[in-house]
GURO-531629 format. One record per residue: x, y, z of N, C-alpha, C in turn; residue in three letters. Coordinates in steps of 0.02 Angstrom, whole numbers, plus 50000, padded with zeros to 5 digits. Each point is the difference from the previous one (the first is absolute). Layout:
REM residues N
XYZXYZXYZALA...
REM end
This chain:
REM residues 289
500424994150000499585005950000500445006250000MET499795005149962500375006249998500595000049953GLY500144994449968500574999549954499785002149931GLN500445003449964499845002249933499914994149953SER499515000449956499884994749952500594999249953ILE500385005349991500574999749955500584995950029TYR499994998850065500524996050031499884992649993GLU499384998049986499834992949999499764997649932VAL500075004249949499794998149933500605000249952THR499924996649944500534999549951500135006949969HIS500635002049992500165006649972499685001249931PRO499934994749960499705000949934499265001550003CYS499694999150058499285001450007499875006750032ASP500525003750018499895006350036499645005249958HIS500165000449936499665004949958499254998549995ASN499834993649997499294998149996499645001850065GLU500334998750056499715001950065499925007550004VAL500515003649978499995007350003499435002949959LYS499894997249941499465002649957499324998950031SER499914994550036499374998650033499895004750059ILE500515000950040499945003950061499995007549990LEU500245002349944500045007249988499385002849965SER499564995749975499405002449967499495002150053THR499525004249980499485002350045499314997949978LYS499974995649951499354997549975499744994750048ASP499495001850039499754995550051499434995649975VAL499825000649937499424996449975500204993849960HIS500634999249984500214994549957500324994450041THR499804993949986500294994250033500724999049974LYS500454998750045500704999049982500194992750009ARG500414997649954500234993150003500724999749977SER500434996750038500704999449980500304993750030MET500524997649967500374994250024500685002550025PHE500114999150065500605002750032500394994250032ILE500655000149990500434995050031500235002450069ARG499754996650052500185001650069500554995250024PHE500425002450045500504995750030499664994650041LYS500254993949994499704994350035500564996250035CYS499954999450066500504996450039499814992850014THR499444997849971499774993150010500214995749941LEU500354994650013500234995549946499454995149982THR500114996349946499514995149977499914994350050SER500494999250045499964994750051499715002650066LYS499785006350000499685002850060500485003050050GLY500625000849981500495002950046500085007549987ARG500195003650053500125007149994500745001349990ASN500155004849956500705001949988500085007350018VAL500625002250004500155007050014499755004349943ASN499785006150016499725004449949500515001549945VAL500644999750016500515001349950500034994449947LYS499764994150019499984994349954499304998849972ALA499565004850010499304999149980499944999849924ALA499534996149977499824999949929499405004549991SER499715000049940499425004349986499394995749983TYR499435002250025499374996649987499525004949966LYS499694997849945499545004349963499345000350039VAL499785006150015499375001150035499545004249954ILE499394997749991499515003749960499645004850047HIS500115006449991499705005250043499435003449962CYS499414999950029499425003449971499695004550053THR499845006149980499705004750048499865006649968GLY499935005150040499855006749975500235005250050HIS500055006149976500185005650043499395002550038LEU500105001950062499465002950039500255006450031VAL499555004750010500185006350031500084999050075ARG500525002950027500134999350072499545004550039ASN499544997050037499515003750039500174999950075GLU500624998550017500194999750071499915006850032THR499645000550057499915006450034500665003150019PRO500015006750001500615003650016500254998450069ALA499544998950048500204998350069500394993650003GLY499794995149961500364993649999500695000949970VAL500045004349948500655001249969500485003350050LEU499745004950039500435003450048500234995150054GLN499554995550021500174995150051500544995349975SER499924997649938500484995449972500665003449985SER499975006749989500615003749984500485000050059ALA499734999750061500435000250059500314993350017SER499754994649969500244993350017500324996449942THR499795001349939500244996349943500505004149960ASP500414996549963500475003249954499864997449931SER499685004149959499804997949933500315004649948THR500294997249949500325003949948499614999449935THR499845005749971499655000249936500435003949951ILE500164997149945500435003149951499595003149944HIS500115006349986499635003549948500465001049940ASP499874996649943500455000549942499975006749966PRO499495004050015499925006449965500525005150023ASN500214999550064500515004750023500594996550034ASN500014993349994500564996050025500145001350075ASN499455000450039500065000950072499684994250036LYS500224998850061499704994950042499645003450058SER499384998150012499615002850053499964995150057TYR500085002450061499954995650058499455002350046GLY499774995450042499475001750047500275001050071THR500665000450007500285002050064500665003649987ASP500375001650052500615003849993500624995649992ASN499894993549995500564995549991500275000449929LYS500594997549990500325000149934499614995749952GLU499855002749941499634996349949500484996449954ASN499834993849984500414995949955499584997849942ASN500055003449943499634997949941500394994349967SER499634995449971500304994049971500165001249927VAL500614998449980500205000749931500184993149974HIS499884998949936500154993549970500255000949930SER500424995449978500265000249932499484997449952ASP499965003249942499554997549948500314993849969ASP499634996749954500254993949970500615001349958CYS500035005849969500575001649958500535003450043GLU500614997449996500535002550042500175007349987GLU499915002249938500185006849983499435004950012ASP499454997650029499425004450010499784999450072ASP500335003650045499834999750070499555005850016GLN499424998450027499495005050014499935000750075ASP500135006050026499955001050072499295000950024ASP499535000649954499315000850020499714993350019GLU499734999750060499674993950021499285000049976VAL499715005749994499315000449978499575002050059GLY499455003549986499545002250051499574994250021ASP500124997250059499664994050020499285001250017ILE499775006249999499325001350021499585003449947SER500305001849943499625003649949499955007450013GLY500345002650052499965007150015500055001150075GLY500185006250020500075001650070499585006150016VAL499644999850055499595005650022500215001950071GLU499825006250020500115002150069499335000450036LYS499974996950058499405000450042500225002050070ARG499805006150020500215002750064500764999950008ASN500345001649946500725000450002500364993449995GLY499644994549990500294993449996500004997549928VAL500584997749976500034997349933499634993349998GLU499564999149951499614993849995499914998249927ALA500004993649984499874997949931499295001549980PRO499915002849941499325001649977499654993749975SER500384995149976499724993749976500434994250024HIS499704994350004500394993950015499744994449955CYS500434995249988499844994449956499834993950042PHE499394997449992499784994150035499954994349950ILE500354994550014500034994549952499994993350036ALA499794995049963500044993150023500554996549961ILE500474997050035500544996449968499874992649999GLY500034997049941499854992949993500594996549966GLU500334995450035500554996349968499734995349947PRO500394998849948499814995549947500324993250014ILE499614994950013500294993550017500394997049942PRO500524996350016500364996249949499564994049981HIS500004998149936499574994449979500104993650040PRO500614998950024500144993950038499715000250071SER499745005850021499745000650067499264998550006ASN499674998449944499304998150003499974992650019TYR499734998750059500014993150026499524995449964ASP499405002549985499494995949967499745003649939VAL499794996449948499725003249941499365003950019PRO499925005849971499415004150013499494998549945LEU499374999750020499474997749954499895004749942SER500115006550010499865004949947500655002849970GLN500504996049994500645002349972500264995149948THR500435002549957500374995649955500715002649994PHE500464995449991500725001649998500255000049928LEU500415004949983500325000149934500745001650008THR500404997549953500715001549999500185002949931LYS500485004550000500165003749939500765000849992HIS500215000749938500695001949986500055007650012SER500605002749993500105007150014499655004649951LEU499804997549941499605004049954499264998850011ASP499834997050056499314998950023499614995249956MET500344995449967499654994649964499894994150048LYS499424996949993499824994550044500484994049990PHE500254997450055500374993749999499634994650039THR499515002150039499584995350037499335003450013TYR499464996149991499325002550013499634994850042ALA499715002250054499644995650046499394996949965ASP499874993850016499434996549969499335003350019GLU499985003350058499375003150022499805006049957THR500455002449957499845005549956499424998249953MET499954993649984499454997849957499335000850036GLU499994998950065499395000950039499785007250004ASP500495004550006499845007150007499895003549934PHE500394998249949500025003749937499754996249939LEU499974993550005499784995949944500554998149952GLY500615002650010500564998549956500334993550020PHE500214996149951500454994450014500685002950020ASN500294998150056500625002950023500564999849948PRO500004995149956500534999449950500005005949952ASP499435003449992499965005749955500455005750022ILE500115000650065500385005650026500754999249988PHE500254993949999500724998949998500315003249938ILE500515004150011500355003449946499705006649980GLY499405001650026499685006449985500125005050056ASN499975006449984500125005250049499385001050044SER500135001550063499455001350046499595006149979VAL500325004749965499665006149980499484998849946PHE500044994449965499514998449948499334998150030GLU499984998550064499384997650031499715005150049PHE500275006150001499725005350041499555004449958HIS499485002650030499585004949966500445006049982HIS499955002349938500455005349976499945006450040ALA499415001450027499915006150039500354999750068GLN500224994150020500364999350063500754999349989ASP500225000249938500714998749984500475004950034SER499785006450005500455005250026500184998650073PHE499504998950043500164999150071500314993250014HIS499844994949959500334993550008500735000649980VAL500145003849947500695001149979500405003550054GLN499705005150032500355003650053500154995550060ASN499544995550014500114995350056500594995549985ALA500054997549939500554995549983500665003849994PHE499985006449983500615004050003500265000350071LYS499545000750048500204999950070500284993250020SER499714994749972500244993250014500734999349982LEU500195002149939500694999149977500485004850034PHE499745005550027500435004750035500114998150073ALA499484996950031500034998950072499954992750021LYS499794995749955499994992950016499314997150013GLY499535004250019499314997750012499525005649983GLN499384998149985499485005049988499324996850011CYS499505004250007499314997850002499595004749957GLN499624997449953499605004149956499365002150035THR499695005349974499315001250017499584994849963ASP499374999850012499594995249964499985001949926ARG500034995149957499985001149929499614994349967TYR499855000949936499584995149964500434995149961ARG499924993650016500354994649965499494996949952PHE500175000149936499524997749949499844992650007LEU499374998349988499774993150005499904997149931ALA499994993449996499904996649937499295001249974CYS499935001849937499345001149970499715006850014GLY500375004550033499755006750014499905001250074GLY499985006350018499935001850070500675000050036GLY499985001050065500615000350039499824998650073TYR500524998550039499934999550072500465005350031VAL499805002650057500435004850036500514996150041TRP500635002049993500554996550031500465005050035VAL500294997950055500535003750034500614995450003LEU500585002749981500604995849993500555002450047THR500304995250035500615001250039500574996549963GLN500495003949978500554997349960500665000550038ALA500424994949993500654999850033500534998149950THR500555003850000500574998549956500444994850034LEU500124994549965500404994550027500725000849975ILE500474999450047500715000949983500374993350001TYR500524999749960500434994150000500485000350059SER500424994950009500485000050054500515005549993LYS500085002449938500475005649988499665006850007CYS499385000050027499625006150012499835003749935GLN499894996149947499785003049937499264998249989LYS499605004749974499294998649987499934994049954PRO499574995450018499944993849963499304999049971GLN499495001450040499314998949978499535004050045SER499364999749983499485003650038499464995050019VAL499805000150064499454995850023499435004650022VAL499404998549975499415004150015499474995950036CYS499765002650055499414997250034499415004549983VAL499524997349964499445004049973499364998450039ASN499705005250028499394999350040499405001949957PHE499554995349990499395001249960499475002950046VAL499755005949984499535003550044499315001049968ILE499884996849943499345000449969499904994149954SER499384999149979499864995149948500095003349932GLY499854996349947500065002749932499445005149989ILE500205005949976499525005349986500255004149942GLU499585004749976500205004649948500074997049931GLY499614994749985500064996849934499835004949945TYR499445003650007499795004849948500515005549991ALA500315002150055500505005449997500614997949960GLU500254994050013500604997749965499854998549927THR499394997849985499824998749931500005006449960LYS499735005450029500005006549967500715002749994LYS500404998750052500685002650001500434997049946PHE499864993749981500414996749949499905003249932ARG499465003549989499875003149936500355006749993THR500295002550054500345006550000500764998949994GLN500355005449988500734999649996500274999350070ILE500364994750011500254998550067500665003750011ARG500085003050060500635003450014500594995349996PRO500585002949990500614996049994500134996250065ARG500124993549993500174995950057500754999250004LEU500234998150058500724999150010500164992650006ILE499694996149955500054992750005500724997649992ALA500395003349959500684997649988500535004150034SER499805003950050500485004450033500504995950039ILE500625002150000500534996150033500135002550070SER500344995950038500185001850069500435006250002TYR500485000649954500445005849999499625006449984GLU499514999749955499615005949983499575002250059ILE499724995250037499595001650058500415003850052LEU500624998250009500425003350049500165007149980LEU500005001549935500185006749977499405004649996LYS499394997450005499405004049991499865004150063MET
REM end
């Protein structure tokens, strides 16, 4: 508690955190995948924070206006030491007379060191002479399980495996129950060929995060069904590494959250010009996008 988020997250994610925390739009839902330091090993042991690895956490939430009464702020000012960094004037504000220590971190590029930590509150206001954040970010953090950590098969899920260009190398037999497709049809084809074209943009962004951070979770999207229509699916994807720590394949756990619907919609959609799909996009291109 009281520790800066920049001290416990991956340096390459700091700009993303900064962009979320510095906005003042309180009406838009925010979603981001952030790598937090994790001192828990796969065997359940704790390690020193200096030897910590990183765990991808899916954070969803929104900004709220700080409605804390001024009296509470004055009371907390006499007991707590809180530092708020304002990137607009490169100053640190404290709630007591103790020395303030703003947190600085190196950016991912060695030649681009940014001393701005970012406004962790979206702005600073004065209430009865006390510096207070005008907004704060409230979010729920959800870890993405590794595929090997699912103890029992889930009734409304199917498992798929892919090469780095997202072509199917394995398709669960239960896909026929949900979608009507023979699983063999998927092998060698790109996963993007079976997504509703109107969902391609946000699915593409999710998989960009996968190749950058190792794991991702999509929002719900439409997976096309055999003979027309689609089912709504949510996918948790994990990048599998070889013993040499090189990306090797992708494993997806797909959660089916609806039955087949939208047959008339997809039939009409097929008669129109379909947006460009990224069916043949390569792993290297995804990393550069």
